[in-house]
C-alpha positions in Angstrom: -27.8 60.4 0.9 -31.2 59.2 1.6 -31.9 56.8 4.5 -33.3 54.1 2.3 -30.2 53.8 0.1 -28.0 53.7 3.2 -29.8 50.6 4.5 -29.7 49.0 1.1 -26.0 49.6 0.8 -25.5 48.2 4.3 -27.4 45.1 3.3 -25.4 44.7 0.1 -22.2 45.1 2.1 -23.3 42.4 4.5 -24.2 40.2 1.6 -20.8 40.8 -0.1 -18.9 40.0 3.1 -20.9 36.8 3.6 -20.4 35.7 0.0 -16.6 36.4 0.3 -16.4 34.5 3.5 -18.4 31.5 2.1 -16.4 31.4 -1.1 -13.2 31.5 1.0 -14.3 28.6 3.1 -15.2 26.6 0.0 -12.0 27.3 -1.8 -9.9 26.5 1.4 -11.8 23.2 1.9 -11.2 22.2 -1.8 -7.6 23.2 -1.6 -7.1 21.1 1.5 -8.7 18.1 -0.2 -6.4 18.5 -3.2 -3.4 18.8 -0.9 -4.3 15.7 1.0 -4.8 13.7 -2.2 -1.4 14.9 -3.5 0.3 14.0 -0.2 -1.3 10.5 -0.2 -0.2 10.0 -3.8 3.3 11.1 -3.1 3.5 8.8 0.0 2.3 5.8 -2.0 4.7 6.6 -4.9 7.7 6.9 -2.5 6.7 3.7 -0.7 6.6 1.9 -4.1 10.0 3.2 -5.1 11.4 2.2 -1.7 10.1 -1.4 -2.1 11.4 -1.6 -5.6 14.8 -0.4 -4.5 14.8 -2.9 -1.6 14.0 -5.7 -4.1 16.9 -4.7 -6.3 19.2 -4.7 -3.3 18.0 -8.1 -2.2 18.6 -9.6 -5.6 22.1 -8.2 -6.0 
């Protein structure tokens, strides 16, 4: 293998590793945002259900 193609493949490997890392960071960040939104929605929904149940108990 020639010296020039080795440096090119080294560079392309570095680029591929960087792109994989960057895409992993972005995907993880987005997944965490979606997870937080889901947890906030679930908490709000459960609190609404609890207050509705408490109203029913107070009325009975």
